[in-house]
C-alpha positions, 0 to 999 in steps of 0.5 A: 500500500502507498501509505505503508511505512515499509514500502521501500524496505519490504522484500514483498513490496510486490504483494502489498495488495495482499498484505494486512497489518504488515502480515507479509512484511519481510525485511533483511532484518528478522520479520516483525510480528503484528501480533503480541510478543512471544510467550515465555517458555514457562507459560508455553509448557504449563499443564493447562497451556492449551487454554493459551492456545485457544486464546491465541487462536481467538486473538489472531482471528480478531486481527481481521476487522470484525463486527463481532469478536471471537472468544474462547468458548465456555467449558472449552466446547463441552456445552451443548449450545456452544461447541468448539473451543473458540466461538466465532461467526465464520470459523469453528476452531477445535484446538489441539496441543500435544507434546509430540515425539522426537523422531530419530532425525531430531524432528518433532512429530505429533499424530493427528486423529481423523476422529478430531476432524470428523467430530469438528466437521459434524459440529458444523453441519447445522451451522454455516461455519467452517471447521478448522483444527488449529494445533501446536506443539507444547512449548512452541508458540507457532500455531498451525491449522488444518482445514477441509480443502473444500472449506478453505477453497470456499473461504479463499474464493469468497475473499477474492470475490469481496476483493474484486467487488471492493476494487470495482466499487472503489473505481466506481467511486473514483469515477463518480467523484471525478464527474461530481468535481467537474 
């Protein structure tokens, strides 16, 4: 964007149209996060650190301009009227955090159960929400997410539709301003 303060130093300047809140900011120095500062090692390794995972997912979903903000669900989704770990208008997150196992190669690995995905998908059947399964390794601040491909494809095409429509409306507004200014 023209009003971005990093336009001249960002290595992704050709992708400004896709960037929000410096999410694609890439400079020669280490990437600056648009989110809260990193959590402490101690906090990420607590017995109930899954609560922080759920709150982090809600916070990151709220980084997108919304009318109604996401929040952690009561009883972590155990209530019949409030399923899922995070309550949001668009997504139905079912959060998982696991310690994982270290492989012989030194890489950390966790097993994802199909039943988690099936359960979360079934909870979305009577709603218009998109199921997602945010997960992270215990002690790590990085959150990854699994979607059903049909759902993510629908979200992306819907977003592209809104982006195209907004661009068309912006151009129409500029045209009307020019005609009105004459």
